[in-house]
C-alpha positions, 0 to 999 in steps of 0.5 A: 186426415181430418182433426176429427179422424185423428182424435178418433184414431188416437182415442181408439189406440189409447182404449185398445192399449188399456184393454190389451191382454197381459201376455208375457213377452215370451213363452214356451221357452223362447228368449229374445236376443239380448242385443235386439234389434239386429237390423235397424236402429233409432232414427234409421229407416223402418224395416218390417216383415222379414223373410229368411232362408239359409243358402250354402250355409249362409243366412239370407234375409229379405226385408221391406224398407218403408222409407226407400220403398224397396226390398232389401237383402241382408246376409249373415253367418250366424243369424245375429250379425247382419250386413246390408247387401243390396236393394234387390227390388226398388220402386219409384212411384209416389202412389204405389209400394212394394213390400212383404216378400218371400224368396225361393231358390229352385232346383235349377238355381233360379230365384223366384221373388214373391212380393206384395204390390200395393196401389190405391188401397188395393194389393196383389201378389206378384212374382219375378224370376231371376238367375241372380238376386237382382230383380227387374220390376218390369218383368213381374207378373201377377200370380195371386189377386189383382188390383181390380178385385174387392179384397187385398192379398199380401204377405206371401210365404212360398216354399218349393215342396220337393216331395210333391214337386209343387210350390205352396203358398200361404198368404194373407187376405182381407183389409188393406190396413191389416189383413183378416185371414190366412189362405193357401194355394198351390202351383206347378210353375209359380205362375198359375195358382190353385186356391184352396176353397176356404181360408186355412186360419181365421180369427177366433173369439175364443182365442183372445190372442187372435180375437180380432184377425190373423196376418202374415205368416211363415211356414216350415215343412219339417223332415217328417212332412209335418208343418209349423206356422208362425203368424201374427195374431191380433188381440185388437187392431192395435195389439198383436203377438206372434203365434205358433201352430202345427199341421199334418197337411198345411191346411188344418192347423192346431194351435200351440197352447202357449200362444202368443209365444212372442209379445210386445215388451213393456218398454224398448224397441218393440213396446208398441207391437210385434209383427211378421215372423220368419223362422228357421231350424238350425243347429238344434235351435229355432231362430225366429226373426220378427219386426217390432214397433215403437211408435212409428219406428220399426226394426227387426229383432231375433228370438231363439228357442232350443229344440231337443228333437227337431220334427 
């Protein structure tokens, strides 16, 4: 990067920070965990874009490790205190990266790892199947997008829909640096995908919290067959917050009037920006993990909200 480019970027960031909208840190009765971050501390590696599920009463989190170029597995009994388990996928390649993953366990007890593969300003979504949480990159197949296409896809969120017996994926598409929109696809086997014919969520100049673009999401299907989406809304390229939306079909979304529900703090570990959420209903609470950034350092934090009637 030239000195001129660096000056332009730094000037843009300074202007965007001054023009950022003054949203509160939390809204809609959310509270940030008092002992954040729950993964990552100062001077450690940067951890970003978590995905969480509960299996056999235990919380499992997969998270991207920027310095190691790996997808790491953490385990927890309560969602607050986490122990490192393993690098479940690691890439030793000076020009490529793996990150932004989603994990599904099938009825046959196989694990499917969906992740973003990036190379030379392009990205696609790949998938690996394993009987255990131990994946080999040479067994991965491309399931959405390709490195030859003119756009980038990333941030898969995949669920296995027991009612319809299909996989459902919500994913981000657009720019390599930060995506622009959220799209949707379905599959019977997790390999061949049918893409919905248009994005399901895009930027909106009337919603200031997503005026610039939208990105990485986590979708939950509730017991009443409705859906909830937690996603990144970008006020501008440098300022983002976590937003919440509702749907009856997973395609058409209604925004929470309290958006953004989580925003950057004025100081501390998440004072520069907040990004990709992962959410779960458990024990009458909604748990929401997200990565926050302070300058270049990224860690994973937790926010919680008591839910009177879980949908």
